C-alpha positions as CSV (number, residue, x, y, z in Angstrom):
1,M,110.7,109.9,85.6
2,P,108.7,107.2,87.5
3,V,108.9,103.5,86.9
4,S,105.2,101.7,85.9
5,P,104.9,98.6,88.3
6,A,103.1,95.7,87.0
7,L,100.6,95.9,89.7
8,P,100.2,100.2,90.5
9,E,98.0,99.5,93.5
10,L,99.9,96.4,95.3
11,H,103.0,98.4,95.0
12,A,101.2,101.7,96.4
13,S,100.0,99.3,99.4
14,I,103.5,98.1,99.9
15,V,104.8,101.4,100.0
16,A,101.8,103.0,102.1
17,A,102.6,100.0,104.9
18,L,106.4,100.5,104.8
19,T,106.0,104.4,105.6
20,E,103.5,103.5,108.1
21,A,105.6,101.3,109.8
22,R,108.5,103.6,109.5
23,H,106.1,106.1,111.3
24,D,105.4,103.6,114.1
25,A,108.5,102.9,114.4
26,K,109.1,106.6,115.1
27,L,111.9,106.7,112.8
28,R,112.7,109.9,110.4
29,Q,113.4,109.1,106.7
30,V,116.7,110.2,108.1
31,D,117.4,107.5,110.4
32,L,116.1,104.8,108.3
33,A,118.4,105.6,105.7
34,R,121.2,105.8,107.9
35,R,120.3,102.3,108.9
36,L,120.5,101.0,105.3
37,G,123.4,103.2,104.2
38,W,121.3,105.1,102.0
39,Q,120.8,108.9,101.1
40,Q,117.6,110.2,102.9
41,A,116.4,111.2,99.3
42,Y,116.4,108.0,98.3
43,V,113.8,107.0,100.9
44,S,111.7,110.2,99.8
45,R,111.7,109.2,96.2
46,Y,110.5,105.4,97.0
47,E,107.8,106.9,99.4
48,T,106.9,109.4,97.3
49,G,106.3,107.0,94.3
50,E,109.2,108.5,92.2
51,R,110.8,105.1,92.6
52,M,110.2,101.6,93.0
53,L,111.8,99.1,95.4
54,A,113.1,96.0,94.1
55,I,112.5,92.8,96.0
56,D,115.3,92.8,97.9
57,E,115.4,96.4,98.8
58,Y,112.0,95.7,100.4
59,V,113.3,93.3,102.6
60,A,116.3,95.3,103.8
61,V,113.6,98.3,104.4
62,A,111.5,95.6,106.4
63,H,114.5,94.6,108.5
64,A,116.0,98.2,108.8
65,I,112.1,99.3,110.5
66,G,112.1,96.2,112.5
67,I,109.4,94.4,110.7
68,D,108.7,90.7,109.4
69,P,108.6,91.3,105.7
70,V,106.8,88.3,104.8
71,A,104.0,88.7,107.4
72,L,104.0,92.4,106.4
73,L,103.3,91.3,102.7
74,A,101.0,88.1,103.7
75,R,98.8,90.9,105.4
76,I,98.6,93.3,102.4
77,L,98.3,90.9,99.9
78,V,95.1,89.4,101.8
79,H,93.7,93.0,102.7
80,E,94.1,93.7,98.7
81,G,92.4,90.0,97.9
82,N,95.4,89.0,95.9
83,G,96.2,86.5,98.7
84,P,96.3,82.5,98.7
85,K,93.2,80.8,97.5
């Protein structure tokens, strides 16, 4: 059963940004999973919303893709209108 995040729109935006970054890096789910030491199904489950990423997992995924997790989150928050006031 899917986990319900407190801020579903924000979680969806984070997952979409990570998925887009993975595609931009020309990585398949299996490639990313291999870099992380995870099963490909785990990558699929968070990308489809079946599973929520913990913050440490988010950071690990961003680093494995080759992107800055802080910069990505800042960009998402500004876009969502939830950034610093």
